[in-house]
C-alpha positions in Angstrom: 88.5 135.3 68.1 85.1 136.3 66.6 82.8 133.4 65.5 82.6 132.8 61.7 79.6 131.7 59.7 78.8 130.8 56.2 76.6 133.4 54.5 73.3 132.1 53.0 74.1 133.6 49.6 77.1 131.2 49.3 74.9 128.1 49.4 73.5 127.1 46.0 69.7 127.2 45.8 68.0 123.9 45.2 64.8 124.4 43.2 63.5 121.1 44.7 63.7 122.6 48.2 61.7 125.7 47.2 58.8 124.0 48.8 57.0 123.4 52.1 57.8 120.5 54.4 54.2 119.2 54.4 54.4 118.5 50.8 57.1 116.0 51.4 55.5 114.5 54.5 52.3 113.9 52.4 54.5 112.3 49.7 55.9 109.9 52.3 52.5 108.9 53.5 51.2 108.6 50.0 54.1 106.4 49.0 53.3 104.0 51.9 49.7 103.6 51.1 49.9 103.7 47.4 47.9 106.9 46.7 51.0 108.5 45.4 50.5 106.9 42.0 46.8 107.8 41.6 46.3 110.1 38.5 45.3 113.7 39.7 44.8 117.2 38.4 45.5 120.2 40.5 44.3 123.7 39.6 45.8 127.1 40.3 43.3 129.9 40.6 42.1 132.9 42.6 38.7 132.8 44.2 38.4 136.6 44.0 40.4 139.5 42.7 42.3 141.7 45.1 40.1 144.4 46.7 39.6 147.2 44.3 40.9 145.4 41.2 38.7 144.9 38.2 41.1 142.5 36.3 44.4 140.7 36.9 47.3 139.9 34.5 49.0 136.4 34.5 52.6 136.6 35.3 55.2 133.9 36.0 54.2 131.2 33.4 57.5 131.3 31.8 59.4 131.2 35.0 57.3 128.3 36.4 57.8 126.2 33.1 61.6 126.9 33.2 61.7 125.8 36.9 60.0 122.4 36.2 63.1 121.4 34.4 65.3 122.3 37.4 63.0 120.7 40.0 65.5 118.2 41.3 66.9 116.8 44.5 70.7 116.4 44.5 72.8 114.8 47.3 72.9 118.0 49.4 69.1 118.5 49.2 68.5 114.8 50.1 71.0 115.0 53.0 68.9 117.8 54.5 65.6 116.0 54.0 67.0 112.8 55.7 66.3 114.5 59.0 62.6 113.6 58.6 62.0 111.4 55.6 62.4 107.7 55.3 64.7 105.9 52.9 62.1 105.0 50.4 60.9 108.6 50.1 64.5 109.9 49.7 65.1 107.2 47.0 61.9 108.4 45.2 63.1 112.1 45.3 66.7 111.1 44.1 65.1 110.0 40.7 62.3 112.6 40.6 61.5 114.2 37.2 58.2 115.8 36.6 56.6 113.7 33.7 53.0 115.1 33.8 51.0 117.6 31.7 50.5 121.4 32.2 47.9 123.6 30.6 47.1 127.1 31.5 46.7 130.7 30.5 49.6 132.1 28.5 51.7 134.7 30.1 50.2 138.2 29.8 46.6 137.0 29.5 44.0 138.6 31.6 42.4 136.6 34.4 39.4 136.8 36.7 37.9 135.1 39.7 37.9 131.4 39.3 39.9 131.5 36.0 41.8 128.2 35.7 45.1 129.9 35.3 47.1 126.7 35.6 46.1 123.0 35.5 48.8 120.4 36.4 48.0 116.7 35.7 50.1 113.7 36.7 50.4 111.4 39.6 49.6 112.7 43.0 53.3 112.5 44.0 54.3 114.6 41.0 51.6 117.2 41.4 51.6 117.7 45.1 55.3 118.5 45.2 54.7 121.6 42.9 52.3 123.5 45.0 54.6 125.9 46.6 56.8 126.5 43.6 53.7 127.3 41.5 52.1 129.5 44.1 55.2 131.5 45.0 55.9 132.3 41.3 52.4 133.0 40.3 51.4 135.0 43.2 54.4 137.2 43.1 54.7 137.7 39.4 50.9 138.0 38.9 50.7 140.7 41.6 53.5 142.8 40.0 52.1 142.4 36.5 48.6 143.4 37.5 49.9 146.5 39.3 52.1 147.4 36.5 49.2 147.1 33.9 47.2 149.6 35.9 50.1 152.0 35.9 50.6 151.6 32.1 46.9 152.4 31.6 47.2 155.4 33.8 50.4 156.6 32.0 48.5 156.8 28.7 51.5 155.8 26.5 54.2 157.7 28.4 57.4 156.0 29.3 57.5 153.9 32.5 60.7 152.7 34.3 60.7 150.0 36.9 63.0 151.1 39.8 62.0 148.9 42.8 65.1 146.8 43.2 66.1 148.6 46.4 62.8 148.0 48.0 62.4 144.2 47.8 64.5 141.0 48.1 67.5 140.9 45.6 66.2 138.0 43.8 62.6 139.0 43.8 63.7 142.3 42.3 64.7 140.4 39.1 61.3 138.7 38.8 59.6 142.0 39.5 61.4 143.8 36.7 60.5 141.0 34.3 56.7 141.0 35.4 56.6 144.9 35.1 58.2 144.7 31.6 55.7 142.0 30.2 52.9 144.2 31.6 54.1 147.2 29.5 56.9 149.1 31.3 59.6 150.2 29.0 62.6 149.2 31.0 64.2 148.6 34.4 67.1 149.8 36.6 67.9 146.1 37.5 70.9 144.8 35.5 70.3 141.1 36.2 66.9 141.4 34.7 68.6 142.9 31.6 71.1 140.1 31.5 68.7 137.2 32.2 65.5 138.3 30.4 66.6 141.1 28.0 64.6 143.9 29.7 66.0 147.2 28.6 68.3 148.7 31.2 67.7 152.4 32.2 69.3 154.7 34.7 71.9 157.5 35.2 72.7 158.8 38.6 71.5 159.5 42.2 71.7 162.5 44.5 74.9 161.1 46.0 76.7 161.8 42.7 75.7 165.5 42.8 76.6 165.7 46.5 80.0 164.1 46.2 81.2 167.1 44.2 80.9 169.3 47.3 84.0 171.3 48.0 85.1 173.5 50.9 83.3 176.4 49.3 80.0 174.4 49.2 78.0 172.3 46.7 79.2 172.4 43.1 76.2 171.1 41.0 77.6 172.3 37.8 80.7 170.1 38.3 78.6 167.0 39.0 76.6 167.7 35.8 79.7 168.3 33.8 81.3 165.0 34.9 78.1 163.1 34.0 77.8 164.8 30.6 81.5 164.2 29.8 81.0 160.5 30.6 77.6 159.8 29.1 76.9 162.6 26.6 74.4 165.4 26.4 71.6 162.8 25.9 71.9 161.8 29.5 69.3 162.6 32.2 70.5 165.0 34.9 68.9 164.9 38.4 68.0 168.4 39.2 66.3 168.4 42.5 69.3 167.9 45.0 69.3 171.5 46.1 66.8 173.7 44.1 65.0 172.6 40.9 65.1 176.0 39.3 68.8 176.5 39.8 69.3 172.8 38.9 67.7 173.2 35.5 69.6 176.3 34.8 72.9 174.6 35.7 71.9 171.5 33.6 71.3 173.5 30.4 74.3 175.7 31.0 76.4 172.6 31.1 74.9 170.3 28.5 73.3 172.9 26.2 69.8 172.9 24.8 70.3 169.3 23.4 70.2 167.9 27.0 68.3 164.6 26.9 66.2 164.9 30.1 66.0 166.2 33.6 64.7 164.2 36.5 62.7 165.4 39.5 62.5 163.1 42.4 60.7 165.1 45.2 58.1 167.8 45.9 54.8 168.6 44.2 55.7 166.9 41.0 52.8 168.3 39.0 53.7 171.9 39.8 57.4 171.3 39.4 56.9 169.6 36.0 54.9 172.6 34.7 57.5 175.0 36.0 60.4 172.9 34.5 58.7 172.8 31.1 58.3 176.5 31.0 62.0 177.1 32.2 63.4 174.5 29.8 61.5 176.0 26.8 62.7 179.6 27.8 66.3 178.2 27.7 65.8 176.7 24.3 65.8 173.1 25.6 62.4 172.4 24.0 63.3 168.8 23.2 64.5 168.0 26.8 62.3 165.5 28.5 61.0 165.5 32.0 61.3 162.4 34.1 59.6 162.2 37.6 60.0 159.7 40.3 59.3 159.4 44.0 56.7 157.1 45.6 54.6 157.0 42.4 51.6 154.7 42.0 48.8 154.4 39.5 46.8 157.1 41.2 49.5 159.7 41.3 50.4 158.8 37.7 46.9 159.3 36.6 46.8 162.6 38.4 49.9 163.8 36.5 48.4 163.1 33.0 47.6 166.7 32.3 51.1 167.8 33.3 54.1 167.9 31.0 55.7 164.7 32.2 57.4 162.4 29.6 58.5 159.5 31.9 57.8 158.0 35.2 60.1 156.0 37.5 58.2 153.6 39.8 59.6 151.6 42.6 58.1 151.0 46.0 54.5 150.9 45.1 55.2 148.4 42.3 57.2 145.8 44.1 55.7 145.9 47.7 52.4 144.6 49.0 50.9 148.1 49.3 50.9 148.7 45.6 50.9 145.1 44.4 48.6 143.1 46.7 48.9 139.5 46.7 47.0 137.7 43.9 45.7 135.3 46.4 46.1 132.2 44.1 45.4 128.9 45.5 46.5 125.3 44.3 43.7 122.8 44.8 43.1 119.1 43.9 40.2 119.0 41.5 40.3 115.4 40.0 41.4 112.0 41.1 41.5 109.1 38.6 39.0 111.0 36.3 36.6 111.6 39.2 35.9 115.4 40.0 36.5 116.3 43.6 35.9 119.7 45.3 36.5 121.4 48.5 33.4 122.6 50.4 34.8 124.6 53.2 32.9 127.8 53.8 34.3 130.7 51.7 37.0 128.5 50.3 35.0 126.4 48.0 36.5 125.0 44.7 34.9 123.6 41.5 35.7 119.9 40.7 37.1 118.6 37.5 39.7 119.5 35.0 38.8 122.7 33.3 39.5 125.2 30.5 38.2 128.6 29.6 36.9 130.6 26.6 36.1 134.3 26.2 32.9 135.5 24.5 33.2 138.8 22.8 31.1 141.3 20.9 31.9 141.7 17.1 34.0 144.7 18.0 36.2 142.4 20.2 35.0 143.7 23.5 34.9 140.9 26.0 31.4 140.1 27.3 32.2 137.2 29.6 34.6 134.4 30.4 33.2 130.8 30.5 35.0 128.1 32.5 34.1 124.6 31.4 35.0 121.0 31.8 37.9 119.9 29.6 36.1 116.6 28.6 32.8 118.3 27.7 31.9 120.4 24.7 33.6 123.8 24.7 31.3 126.8 24.5 31.7 129.0 21.4 34.4 131.7 21.9 38.1 132.4 21.8 40.0 129.7 23.8 42.1 131.0 26.6 43.7 127.8 27.9 46.8 126.6 25.9 49.1 123.5 26.2 52.3 124.2 28.1 53.9 120.9 29.0 53.2 117.3 27.7 54.8 114.3 29.4 57.3 116.5 31.2 58.4 118.3 28.0 57.8 122.0 27.4 55.8 122.5 24.2 54.9 126.2 24.6 57.6 128.7 25.6 57.0 132.3 26.7 58.3 135.1 24.6 58.3 138.4 26.5 57.5 140.5 23.4 54.4 138.2 22.8 53.4 138.5 26.4 53.6 142.3 26.2 51.4 142.3 23.0 49.0 140.0 24.8 48.6 142.4 27.8 48.1 145.4 25.5 45.4 143.6 23.4 43.7 142.3 26.6 43.4 145.8 28.1 42.0 147.2 24.9 39.4 144.3 24.7 37.9 145.3 28.2 34.8 147.4 28.5 35.9 150.9 29.2 34.6 150.7 32.8 36.9 147.8 33.5 39.9 150.1 33.2 38.8 152.5 36.0 41.2 152.7 39.0 38.3 153.1 41.4 36.7 150.2 43.3 34.0 148.2 41.5 33.0 144.9 40.0 35.3 142.8 37.9 35.6 144.1 34.3 33.7 141.0 33.0 31.7 138.2 34.7 33.0 134.7 35.0 30.6 131.8 34.4 31.5 128.3 35.6 29.8 125.5 33.6 29.9 122.2 35.5 28.5 119.9 32.9 
């Protein structure tokens, strides 16, 4: 008889266990010596932008704030922790509720090296437990949002569809779709992101649908197109590159008529094929039919297609994987203990002590000149405050609205100096100045 096992997806996820073991072993030691109750501030920031990036876009604030209310340890979680934690620590975790304060950059705000993206204040016990949760959310969502914003700039106002679900973890795919949308993408193929976050759902068919209509006499592309149009209407998008693009476009217009919504090309030299497709569609009277392209697109290939008659881009792999969305390299460091600034001095891993906030200094035109990071307790330099209040005494006081985050990204990108939007390697779009007193 074959062995049986219980699949991981059938086990409910405990948000409290989305953490590393060392956070709980530190907690146990801190409870024993009393340091667990000292007042602390931890800061989440990036020491530098990813190689080749001139700015970053903050993503994940909303997901993190929502997760704080779910950060609990139920009986099942405590049973698994009993393997290495003492009874006093388990009892502390049983009643754990985050009751501290959180300040930070609102979702969709631009950030740069040393920007205090998130500041978490509370007891050491409260704050140390949140390290992995904060970093996993912000590093993932910020990487996706930053990559997506570059693609939005490269697309120059044309439609962008997030299609990366099949190239990443099934749950990461939902967060990726959300992050891409807040950065300016127009929709996603992921239905859970549509249900959970209201991201517009977009998509029609794959090559398999065309190929399944093969008969003993060979492929029957017109039958596939006819079935799709019958089900979805002439406004649908027909995938025309399964066999031959020229024949595919001819078949598509023959079936749907000149009112066909769009054709999609997923392979080949997309610029050449888009030009040929536009000419052919116009000759067939389908002057309003849009052209959608997909297939390993990134910001560079999107930029290269700007002169071609492309109406929409479908982006997947390069958006949700490390090659296109390199890690944001956020870190989470203790910067204050009982009001005393503390800092790490390790070579190339330095941190600046004290609880901090930031302002942006701009020209009269609105173009950003620099970001100034300053102590919270000192006088704030003149400029637009970037840091906002997110949580007070454990209660959320500032919620994230995706439409507001999208508007914030768009405004941020238009406020950068023009050279800051270049896709080539170079210095950050604006300098960051850290004021220590």
